[in-house]
C-alpha positions as CSV (number, residue, x, y, z in Angstrom):
1,Q,16.9,152.7,-8.4
2,V,17.0,149.1,-9.8
3,L,19.2,146.3,-8.6
4,D,19.5,142.7,-9.9
5,T,18.3,139.8,-7.7
6,K,18.0,136.1,-8.1
7,D,16.4,133.8,-5.7
8,V,16.5,136.1,-2.6
9,Q,13.8,137.2,-0.3
10,V,13.8,140.9,0.6
11,F,12.3,142.0,3.9
12,K,13.2,145.6,4.2
13,V,15.1,148.4,2.4
14,T,16.4,151.6,4.0
15,V,18.2,154.6,2.4
16,N,20.2,156.7,4.8
17,G,18.3,155.2,7.7
18,Q,14.9,155.9,6.2
19,D,12.5,153.2,5.2
20,A,12.2,152.9,1.4
21,K,9.4,151.4,-0.7
22,F,10.5,148.5,-2.9
23,G,9.0,145.9,-5.2
24,F,10.1,143.5,-7.9
25,G,9.8,143.8,-11.6
26,E,9.2,141.1,-14.1
27,K,11.4,138.0,-13.8
28,H,13.8,137.5,-16.7
29,G,14.7,133.8,-16.9
30,F,18.5,133.4,-16.2
31,K,19.0,137.1,-15.3
32,G,16.7,137.0,-12.3
33,T,14.3,139.7,-11.1
34,P,14.9,143.5,-10.8
35,L,14.5,144.9,-7.3
36,E,13.0,148.4,-7.8
37,I,13.7,150.8,-4.9
38,T,11.9,154.1,-4.5
39,L,14.1,156.5,-2.5
40,P,12.3,158.1,0.5
41,F,13.8,161.5,-0.5
42,E,15.0,163.4,-3.6
43,L,18.6,162.7,-4.2
44,R,20.7,165.8,-4.9
45,R,23.8,165.8,-7.1
46,G,26.8,164.7,-5.1
47,Q,24.7,163.5,-2.1
48,E,25.7,160.2,-0.6
49,A,23.1,157.5,-0.3
50,I,23.7,154.4,1.8
51,V,21.3,151.6,0.8
52,E,20.7,148.8,3.3
53,I,18.8,145.7,2.3
54,S,17.6,143.0,4.8
55,F,17.3,139.8,2.8
56,E,17.6,136.0,2.9
57,S,19.4,134.1,0.3
58,S,19.0,130.5,-0.7
59,P,21.2,127.8,-2.2
60,K,19.7,128.7,-5.5
61,S,21.0,132.3,-5.3
62,S,23.7,131.5,-7.9
63,A,25.3,135.0,-8.0
64,L,25.9,135.0,-4.2
65,Q,28.7,133.2,-2.5
66,W,29.7,132.9,1.1
67,L,33.1,132.5,2.8
68,S,33.1,130.8,6.2
69,P,34.7,132.7,9.1
70,E,37.8,130.5,8.8
71,Q,38.3,131.7,5.1
72,T,38.3,135.4,6.1
73,S,41.2,137.5,7.3
74,G,39.6,138.2,10.7
75,K,38.4,134.6,11.1
76,K,35.4,135.8,13.2
77,H,32.5,136.4,10.7
78,P,31.3,134.9,7.4
79,F,31.6,137.1,4.3
80,L,29.0,137.4,1.5
81,F,30.1,138.5,-1.9
82,S,28.5,138.9,-5.3
83,Q,30.0,138.0,-8.7
84,C,27.6,140.4,-10.4
85,Q,28.2,144.1,-11.2
């Protein structure tokens, strides 16, 4: 599986609670760097996979934006969203 990244540091990736191997492909100027994830099991047709990524963003992470807790409906936690598909 390949996901887009830009100016983030990835610490750990899990799929359905299992550690997954990951690495980065070649950086592409304004597009960023592909995050390449190797699933720790064979994915069957129709099987659900929950991918969790532990990461740290930076102010240069242009595709990521944060809402402060006050800007969210619950007013308790910040909210991270991405403008990328």
